[in-house]
C-alpha positions in Angstrom: 12.7 82.2 64.1 15.7 82.8 61.7 16.2 80.8 58.5 19.3 79.3 60.0 17.3 77.7 62.8 14.5 76.3 60.7 13.7 72.6 61.3 14.4 70.5 58.2 12.4 67.5 56.9 15.3 65.3 58.0 15.1 66.7 61.5 11.4 65.9 61.7 11.9 62.3 60.4 14.8 61.8 62.8 12.7 63.1 65.7 9.7 60.8 64.9 12.1 57.8 64.7 13.3 58.6 68.2 9.8 59.3 69.5 7.5 56.7 67.9 4.7 57.5 70.4 4.6 61.2 69.5 1.1 60.9 67.8 -0.3 58.9 70.7 0.8 61.7 73.1 -0.3 64.4 70.7 -3.4 63.1 68.9 -4.5 66.6 68.0 -1.5 67.0 65.7 -3.0 64.4 63.3 -5.5 66.9 62.3 -2.7 69.1 60.9 -1.4 66.3 58.6 -2.1 66.8 54.9 -1.9 63.5 53.0 -2.8 63.0 49.4 -3.4 59.9 47.2 -1.7 59.6 43.9 -5.0 60.6 42.3 -4.8 63.9 44.2 -7.6 63.2 46.7 -7.1 63.7 50.4 -6.8 60.5 52.4 -6.4 59.5 56.1 -3.2 58.5 57.8 -4.4 54.9 58.1 -5.2 54.8 54.4 -1.8 56.2 53.6 -0.2 53.6 55.8 -2.1 50.8 54.0 -1.0 52.1 50.6 2.6 52.2 51.7 2.3 48.7 53.2 0.9 47.4 49.9 3.7 49.0 48.0 6.3 47.4 50.3 4.5 44.0 50.0 4.5 44.3 46.2 8.2 45.1 46.2 8.9 42.2 48.6 6.9 39.8 46.4 8.7 41.0 43.2 12.1 40.5 45.0 11.1 37.0 46.1 10.0 36.1 42.5 13.4 37.3 41.2 15.2 35.2 43.8 13.2 32.1 42.9 13.8 32.7 39.2 17.5 33.1 39.8 17.6 30.0 41.9 15.7 28.0 39.2 18.2 29.3 36.6 21.2 28.4 38.7 19.8 24.9 39.3 19.4 24.5 35.6 22.9 25.7 34.9 24.3 23.3 37.6 22.5 20.3 36.0 23.8 21.3 32.6 27.3 21.7 34.0 27.2 18.3 35.6 26.1 16.7 32.4 28.9 18.3 30.4 31.6 17.4 33.0 30.4 13.8 33.2 30.5 13.6 29.4 34.0 15.0 29.3 35.1 12.6 32.0 34.0 9.7 29.9 36.1 10.9 26.9 39.6 9.6 26.5 40.8 11.4 23.4 40.8 15.0 22.3 38.6 14.1 19.4 36.0 12.5 21.7 36.2 15.4 24.1 35.6 18.0 21.5 32.9 16.1 19.7 31.1 15.5 23.0 31.1 19.2 23.9 30.2 20.5 20.4 27.3 18.0 20.1 26.0 18.9 23.6 25.9 22.6 22.8 24.1 22.1 19.5 21.5 19.6 21.0 21.0 21.0 24.5 21.4 24.7 23.8 20.1 24.8 20.2 23.1 26.8 19.2 23.5 27.2 15.4 27.2 26.3 15.5 29.8 25.2 17.9 33.5 24.9 17.2 36.8 24.2 18.9 39.8 25.3 17.0 43.5 24.7 18.0 46.2 27.1 16.9 48.6 24.3 16.0 50.3 22.5 13.1 49.8 19.1 14.7 47.3 17.6 12.4 47.8 14.1 13.8 46.9 15.0 17.3 44.1 17.5 16.7 42.7 16.6 13.3 43.0 18.5 10.1 39.6 20.2 10.4 40.4 21.5 13.9 43.7 23.2 13.4 44.9 26.5 11.9 48.3 28.1 11.7 49.3 30.0 14.9 50.5 33.0 12.9 47.2 33.3 11.0 45.2 33.0 14.2 47.3 35.5 16.0 46.9 38.1 13.3 43.1 37.6 13.3 42.5 37.5 17.1 45.4 39.7 18.5 43.3 42.8 18.9 40.1 40.9 19.7 41.6 39.2 22.8 43.9 42.1 23.7 42.4 42.7 27.2 39.7 40.0 27.6 39.2 36.2 27.4 35.9 36.2 25.5 34.4 38.0 22.5 30.6 38.5 22.5 28.3 40.0 20.0 28.3 40.6 16.3 31.3 39.4 14.4 32.9 40.3 11.1 32.4 38.1 8.0 36.1 37.3 8.1 36.0 35.9 11.6 32.7 34.1 11.0 34.1 32.4 7.9 37.4 31.6 9.7 35.7 30.0 12.8 32.5 28.5 11.5 32.8 28.5 7.7 31.1 30.7 5.2 28.2 28.3 4.7 27.2 28.5 8.4 26.1 32.2 8.0 26.9 33.1 11.6 26.6 36.8 12.4 26.9 36.7 16.2 29.0 34.6 18.5 30.6 34.1 21.9 34.3 33.1 21.3 36.5 32.2 24.2 40.2 31.6 24.5 41.2 28.2 25.7 42.9 28.2 29.0 45.3 25.4 28.2 48.9 25.2 29.2 49.8 22.8 26.4 48.1 24.4 23.3 46.4 27.6 22.3 43.0 27.8 20.7 39.4 28.9 20.9 35.9 27.6 21.8 33.1 29.3 19.9 29.3 29.1 19.7 27.5 31.1 17.0 24.0 32.3 16.0 22.5 33.1 12.7 20.4 35.9 14.4 21.4 38.9 16.6 20.7 39.2 20.3 21.5 35.7 21.5 25.2 36.2 22.4 25.3 40.0 22.8 27.9 41.6 25.1 25.2 42.2 27.7 24.7 38.5 28.2 26.1 36.8 31.3 29.2 34.7 30.4 30.1 33.1 33.7 28.7 29.7 32.8 30.4 29.7 29.4 33.8 30.7 30.9 33.5 27.9 33.5 32.8 25.3 30.7 35.8 26.5 28.7 38.0 26.4 31.8 36.9 22.8 32.4 37.4 21.8 28.7 40.9 23.3 28.8 41.9 21.2 31.9 40.6 18.0 30.2 42.6 18.8 27.0 45.7 19.4 29.0 45.2 16.2 30.9 44.9 14.2 27.7 47.9 15.8 26.0 50.1 15.3 29.0 49.0 11.7 29.4 49.6 11.0 25.7 53.1 12.6 25.9 53.9 10.6 29.0 52.8 7.4 27.4 54.7 8.1 24.2 57.9 8.9 26.2 57.7 5.6 28.1 57.4 3.4 25.0 
C-alpha cells in the first residue's frame, strides 16, 4: 500500500463512529489493542473506559460546581443591586443620593474609600466638597478616559490625592465616568492595597450601579430645574 493510501487515525475514528458494533462483530481485534495507563502499565479496554468515564465525570462535576458558584455570585450581586436601587429611590436630593451610595459601598463592600465628584462650579447644588473645576478635571482625566468609561488598577499619587485626598493613601482604584446628561463627573472606589480593583476584575456590576446613579442624578437635577422654573 502506498503512503498516499494509508489510513489515518481520523479515518479509523470516523469508521468506528459509523460502525459502533465493530468490536462485537470482530472480537478478535480486541487482542490487538494496546492500551496503557498513565503509570505506563498495560490495562484492558474496560479499565480504559472506566478511567475515561471517571475523567468525564470529574470534568462534569467541576463544571457544575462553577455554574453553582456563578449562580450564587449572581444572586448576591442581584440582592446588592436591589438594596442600592431601593436606597437611591428613597433619596430626594443629590446630597442624599451620593451619601447613600458612598456609605453603602464602604459598609457593605468594605471599600477603603468611595467618592462621587462633579466637574462643576455649582457649589450650591453639589456641595463644596463634591465639586472641582471642569478644566482641571479634564486635564487630569482626558487621557485616562480617552477610549473607555472606567479606570481600574494602580493609580498615580496625583490622581489618588485629587479623588480621595492624600490622607486616604489609596494606591488602587476603580474610577468610572458618570453617564449623566446634565453634569459630568466620576464615581470612584479605592483600596489601600493592590489586587482588589485590578484591570482583570469584572466591572459589569460597577458599571450598572454607576449607570443607575447617573439616571437618578439626572432625574433630581431636571426636577429641581423644573420646580425652580415654575416658581
